[in-house]
C-alpha positions in Angstrom: -46.5 30.1 114.1 -43.0 31.1 115.3 -42.3 27.5 116.2 -43.3 26.5 112.7 -41.0 29.0 111.0 -38.1 28.0 113.3 -38.5 24.4 112.3 -38.6 25.1 108.6 -35.4 27.2 108.9 -33.6 24.4 110.7 -34.7 21.7 108.2 -33.7 23.9 104.9 -30.5 25.1 106.6 -29.4 21.5 107.1 -30.2 20.7 103.4 -28.1 23.9 102.4 -25.1 23.0 104.5 -25.1 19.5 103.1 -25.4 20.8 99.5 -22.6 23.4 100.1 -20.2 20.7 101.5 -20.3 18.2 98.7 -19.4 18.6 95.1 -22.5 18.2 93.0 -20.6 18.1 89.6 -17.8 15.9 88.6 -15.7 16.2 85.5 -13.1 13.8 84.3 -11.7 14.4 80.8 -14.7 13.9 78.4 -17.1 12.7 81.2 -19.2 14.9 83.4 -21.7 14.0 86.1 -24.0 16.8 87.5 -26.8 16.8 90.2 -29.2 19.8 90.4 -32.4 20.5 92.2 -34.0 22.2 95.2 -36.2 21.5 98.2 -39.0 23.8 99.6 -40.7 23.6 102.9 -43.5 25.9 104.0 -47.0 26.3 105.0 -50.3 27.8 103.5 -53.3 29.3 105.4 -56.5 29.1 103.3 -59.0 31.7 104.6 -56.3 32.8 106.8 -57.2 30.2 109.4 -55.3 27.1 110.5 -51.7 26.7 108.8 -51.2 23.6 106.6 -47.9 22.2 105.7 -46.7 22.2 102.0 -43.6 20.6 100.6 -41.9 20.5 97.3 -38.7 19.2 95.8 -36.9 18.3 92.7 -33.6 16.3 91.9 -32.2 15.9 88.5 -29.0 13.9 87.7 -27.3 14.0 84.3 -24.1 12.1 82.9 -22.6 13.4 79.6 -19.7 12.2 77.3 -18.4 14.7 74.9 -15.8 13.2 72.6 -15.3 16.7 70.9 -16.5 20.2 70.8 -19.4 19.4 68.4 -21.2 16.4 69.9 -22.4 15.5 73.4 -24.1 12.2 74.6 -26.0 12.0 77.7 -28.4 10.3 80.2 -31.0 12.1 82.4 -33.0 11.0 85.3 -35.1 13.5 87.3 -37.8 13.0 90.1 -39.9 15.6 91.9 -43.0 16.1 94.2 -45.3 16.5 91.3 -44.4 13.2 89.7 -44.8 11.5 93.1 -48.2 13.0 93.5 -49.3 11.1 90.3 -47.8 7.9 91.5 -44.9 7.9 89.0 -41.3 6.9 89.8 -39.6 9.5 87.6 -40.3 13.0 86.2 -37.9 12.3 83.4 -35.7 9.3 82.2 -34.3 9.8 78.6 -31.0 9.6 76.6 -29.9 12.4 74.3 -27.5 13.3 71.5 -26.7 16.9 71.2 -24.9 18.8 68.2 -23.9 22.4 68.6 -24.6 23.0 64.9 -27.8 21.0 64.3 -29.7 20.6 67.6 -30.7 17.8 70.1 -32.4 14.4 69.8 -34.1 13.0 72.9 -35.5 9.4 73.3 -37.3 8.2 76.6 -39.8 9.5 79.1 -39.9 13.3 79.2 -41.9 16.4 78.5 -42.9 17.2 74.9 -40.9 19.7 72.9 -43.9 22.1 72.8 -43.7 22.3 76.6 -39.9 22.7 76.6 -40.0 25.4 74.2 -43.1 27.1 75.9 -42.9 30.1 78.2 -44.3 30.3 81.8 -45.5 33.2 83.8 -43.1 35.4 86.0 -43.2 34.1 89.6 -40.8 34.5 92.4 -42.7 32.6 95.1 -42.7 28.9 95.9 -46.1 27.7 95.0 -45.0 26.1 91.6 -47.4 28.3 89.5 -46.1 27.0 86.2 -46.4 23.3 87.1 -49.3 21.8 89.0 -49.6 24.5 91.5 -49.1 23.8 95.3 -52.1 25.8 96.4 -54.4 23.4 94.4 -53.3 20.6 96.8 -54.9 22.4 99.8 -57.7 24.6 98.3 -60.3 22.3 96.6 -62.2 24.1 93.8 -66.0 23.7 93.1 -65.2 22.5 89.6 -62.4 21.6 87.1 -59.6 24.0 86.8 -57.0 24.2 84.0 -54.1 25.5 86.2 -51.1 25.4 83.6 -50.8 27.7 80.7 -48.2 25.6 78.9 -49.5 22.6 77.1 -48.4 19.1 77.7 -49.2 15.5 76.6 -47.6 13.9 79.6 -44.2 13.2 81.0 -43.7 9.4 82.1 -46.9 8.3 80.5 -45.3 7.2 77.2 -42.2 6.7 75.2 -41.3 9.9 73.3 -38.9 11.3 70.8 -38.0 14.9 70.8 -36.1 16.7 68.0 -35.2 20.2 68.4 -33.0 22.5 66.3 -30.1 24.7 67.5 -31.0 28.4 67.4 -31.3 29.6 63.8 -31.3 33.4 63.8 -32.8 33.4 67.3 -35.4 30.8 66.4 -35.7 27.2 67.5 -38.1 24.7 65.9 -39.0 21.4 67.6 -41.2 18.3 67.1 -42.1 15.3 69.1 -44.0 12.0 68.8 -45.1 9.6 71.6 -46.9 6.2 71.8 -46.6 2.8 73.6 -49.0 3.7 76.4 -52.4 3.0 77.8 -53.3 6.7 78.0 -53.6 7.2 74.3 -52.9 5.7 70.9 -50.2 8.2 69.9 -49.4 12.0 70.0 -47.6 14.6 68.1 -46.4 18.0 69.3 -44.7 21.0 67.6 -43.1 24.1 69.1 -41.3 27.4 67.9 -39.4 29.7 70.2 -38.2 33.2 69.1 -35.7 34.7 71.5 -33.9 38.1 71.0 -31.5 38.9 73.8 -29.7 41.9 72.4 -30.3 45.5 73.4 -32.0 46.9 76.6 -35.3 45.2 75.8 -35.2 41.4 75.5 -38.0 39.4 74.0 -39.1 35.9 73.8 -42.2 34.4 72.0 -43.4 30.8 71.9 -46.1 28.8 70.1 -47.0 25.2 70.5 -49.5 22.7 69.2 -50.4 19.1 69.8 -52.6 16.4 68.7 -53.5 13.2 70.7 -55.4 10.2 69.2 -58.0 8.4 71.4 -57.0 9.7 74.9 -58.3 7.0 77.5 -58.6 8.6 80.9 -55.6 10.8 80.2 -55.0 13.1 83.3 -52.3 15.7 83.5 -54.0 18.4 85.5 -54.6 18.9 89.1 -58.3 19.2 89.3 -59.6 18.2 85.9 -61.0 14.8 85.3 -59.1 12.4 83.0 -60.3 12.6 79.5 -61.6 10.0 77.1 -62.4 11.1 73.7 -61.8 10.5 69.9 -59.0 13.0 69.9 -57.5 16.0 71.8 -55.8 19.0 70.4 -54.1 21.8 72.1 -52.4 25.1 71.3 -50.3 27.5 73.5 -49.0 31.0 73.0 -46.5 32.8 75.2 -44.7 36.1 75.3 -42.0 37.5 77.8 -40.6 41.0 77.7 -37.5 41.9 79.8 -36.3 45.4 80.5 -33.5 45.7 83.0 -34.8 44.0 86.1 -38.5 44.0 84.8 -40.0 40.9 83.3 -43.6 41.1 81.8 -45.2 37.7 80.7 -48.4 36.7 79.1 -49.4 33.2 78.2 -52.5 31.2 77.0 -53.5 27.6 76.4 -56.5 26.2 74.6 -57.7 22.6 74.9 -60.3 20.9 72.6 -61.7 17.3 73.0 -63.7 15.7 70.3 -66.8 13.6 71.5 -65.6 13.4 75.2 -67.1 10.7 77.3 -68.0 11.5 80.9 -66.9 14.6 82.8 -65.7 17.7 80.8 -62.0 18.6 81.0 -61.3 20.8 78.0 -61.5 24.6 77.7 -58.9 27.4 78.0 -56.7 29.3 80.5 -55.0 32.6 80.1 -52.5 34.4 82.4 -50.2 37.4 82.7 -47.6 38.4 85.3 -44.8 40.9 86.1 -41.7 40.6 88.3 -39.0 42.8 89.5 -35.6 42.1 90.9 -33.5 44.4 93.1 -30.2 43.0 94.5 -31.4 40.2 96.9 -35.1 41.1 96.6 -37.6 39.8 94.1 -41.4 40.5 93.9 -44.1 39.3 91.4 -47.7 39.5 90.6 -49.4 36.8 88.7 -53.1 36.3 87.5 -54.7 33.5 85.6 -58.2 32.8 84.4 -59.5 29.3 83.6 -62.7 28.3 81.8 -63.6 24.7 81.6 -66.4 23.2 79.6 -66.7 26.3 77.3 -67.0 24.3 74.1 -70.0 22.2 75.4 -73.2 24.0 74.9 -75.3 21.4 76.8 -73.5 22.0 80.1 -72.6 24.9 82.4 -68.9 25.7 82.2 -66.9 26.4 85.2 -64.7 29.5 85.7 -61.9 30.2 88.1 -59.8 33.4 88.9 -56.3 33.0 90.5 -54.1 36.0 91.6 -50.9 35.7 93.7 -48.5 38.4 94.8 -45.1 37.0 96.0 -41.9 38.3 97.6 -38.6 36.6 97.8 -35.4 37.4 99.7 -32.2 35.5 98.8 -30.2 34.9 101.9 -27.3 33.2 100.1 -26.4 31.4 97.0 -28.2 28.2 98.3 -31.0 29.5 100.5 -33.9 32.0 100.0 -37.3 32.7 101.8 -40.5 33.6 100.1 -44.0 34.6 101.0 -47.1 34.8 98.8 -50.7 35.8 99.1 -53.6 35.6 96.9 -57.0 34.0 96.0 -58.0 30.9 94.1 -61.3 29.1 93.9 -62.9 32.0 95.8 -60.6 31.3 98.7 -57.9 33.8 99.9 -54.7 32.4 101.2 -51.3 33.3 102.5 -48.2 31.1 102.3 -44.6 31.2 103.2 -41.6 29.0 103.1 -37.8 28.5 102.6 -36.1 27.0 99.5 -32.7 25.3 99.3 -31.1 24.8 95.9 -28.1 23.0 94.6 
């Protein structure tokens, strides 16, 4: 165990020293080039037995051109571990036009606007709870699990157009359409976020909805089968409350498939969580409940409970360490790791 921890520390420390020694943003007159990301290495012990290695990373490059104070033009390319797991060669690849007055237009391969305006659960650990959780790579459930409370209709699967307004009285609206893919005929998403940052109590609310026509083996979850149906519709709701260093979050997602063929992959997931920050220390507690197949009366639905408690200590601006413990798919686990950011 000690040898594993020492190895992880050496690897991530090397990443941090490299990141700190190089400029990750370059500005020249009206052009800006920026690189951001993180790398996580760690281990997880299902049933508190033999430790298993886990790794996670993300890199995002952006180049922008701002001819004046109103408009900005840009290109984005991003890649991460979750995209690699699905056999994709990018997490995001898109171009955008941004106006401080009107909002932002994106064209390319990227998340839908309902997901971008959605709210996740509080989490200070390194298990990627809000995006294809890492513990699902090592702990195989007895049935299908919807592990993400923010809806999605894919990232790199299809060409997408996103349009989102600039904040209007603390409210943002967005819509996106996608097509030109083998995974479905077309899809449309909409999202709203309401964010109030004044006063001691800061609040944020989100609602998202989507419709997908003729999904064909569309798979965007960790342990739910690809869906083939007449159509799929989704809805998500989110709420975040922040008071001083406390954050409370509650989110939910509902999926319905019309006349699905083969294994069932629709249902709902609800979650709640709380986190607290104190100087260099952070803690969080997160819970999610998934029910898959609930709309189908001729089969037994599958339910799963997930609970994770996490602790994080920030060593420096670039390096922090985390430890998490919890249960999912009836399997208790403990996990720890180091994360470098740049």
